[in-house]
Steps between C-alpha positions, in 0.01 A plus 500: 500500500500523882450852633745651746232541767440124511874435513534737793212332683645153450846618605350633823317173564817298443690721742218470753530121470875509562586405142793646309321696223817554296497414128119518497336363185126461443358261240129499420348153527207354308194349664364781714140554390431781746833641613849573373750240614880533494800283570732709720867413462747657742840439647311338788304250289179472299160611629155570358314833501134562421350838410127464573212623287256758635208664325200714590276207401711244689630633830589167662815510711682228308836570660360510854313171456794312351766638730304437821405150386863407428615644832233291672609184313859578594407513869350153462836381368361412156769476234267421211450875435749779423633705791369855521797731555380862489237723344420862424126549548498849351675397179318161497820297457589176679833318524504121530717193485568394142379144445675284242247270341272431208127514444301178520300404193187288527670198342754488787250548780478206741280408795807550720520862386129545578548362851803726555269792425245364748768468766597864445140611565488280809826646633372856455202428722611231747689754714376854448783709640439874473250453218269761653669779303433337162224669297195329352589334171402672178125445453489313833161336563374361830132427427280400208384854426858622460586207271198561279550877495861458383386314188202731447734800505748345258229403252343846521834666422546279196144561382559876518775486235400684184614284205752680282572223250409145399714349776320705766165392355605134518597549862162657573330195352690269733435730797125482432516118498702502823255734670205273418673187631623687806145601592399132509792408725436806715133413554590146605761620748259750653237226536748258660661756729851480645608442862650800678879499491635517853769760557731222621468336158608801299834425341818677396493463124774565240213590263534456123671178608595245239785356297510809278665659805754228579867453418666159500842536659799304362479265801139411414342706778212736429517871569168686511500860374274802438285584802371847417140394574576300817325527836213363708227319307246219484677160468240402238612786280866410553436138395265590215740753350778240503292258291363769266814690398537423128868560425625167643182298568496270801322163448172500692573141602744645755226710667428273799863433593600862445213644703551246778864600544455874442219522757639260761573794734124536570293279728223543242708402196226270369232769497744751349577255220126462430467879504772518233308252284175692542660831399695361204252639240554847649875468454455367146276792403745745655791354304304526176471869575866534598606357165302775329661779703705585191191672360491745794694828452683480835626149420650626174677779692635245748640277226659797326660606828650154546617465139454773238565248221183301576243493218168584667300363207686168506452474876128556452476232233696247705302563817167487318589154365606383846187637665272337243670162545490528881133602496395213273697238698425617857180702529254396227 
């Protein structure tokens, strides 16, 4: 059931956007892992509202990051993302264009789709209009130390979990294996070193970018969604995350073409592509950790906020299986 406070906030945002808010109806939508998402039907049409998660252990400004990113993309004239219409920062609610489309499954993914995603990244960075007010991306990294520290921190948080049942103990076993393999990769990267990333080569990244956050419109065009972690980042992290996200895996055979197009805005595209290759084990280790986030208390609270019907135990079991498979196929 939608509370009256949320209805009042959305009504105010509709009015602010010049939309007739009469006959307002809110319908909760599935698929939001972090936030509550609603279809907003009014006399003036259908829209989408997001109520963003916030927690003492996770204070990221999800609304601010997504809303500013979409406003920036709108200024570039990009129509492959939803329009941002209005937001209430205090109530952490955003109002957006409703996109009609369907999720892409791995079996329907084509190289053309992959290159459309690369073109989107290129367009975001080829003409940086007013991008100075965008924040750093979530867990933004601009040098080797920051990249390594991000994984170190994630592994340490997972290692600190006190097992409460057999499933937790199984997760701890996998985490111990991951930590050992990570130390080998880490030592090699430290020995090799990494060139300094020039400020001019920092990129505007959608972050958490992949086909798990894409809708296929009825006309066959892609619409990219969910930018609550977006901002300035290392292009190597942007590329690595794209090829590591596990929900809709992207064939690694598309790496060269994708990176070439996505990074074509830089005069040093070749060296940035090599940087992405060098840092790929960092991204793989990080994604192993991300898949085990379900075992962290704050992640469970976030899932429950988004959908109270979610079975935390089932989520843990599913994510443990995915993490184990990813670890054995990518990092070992």
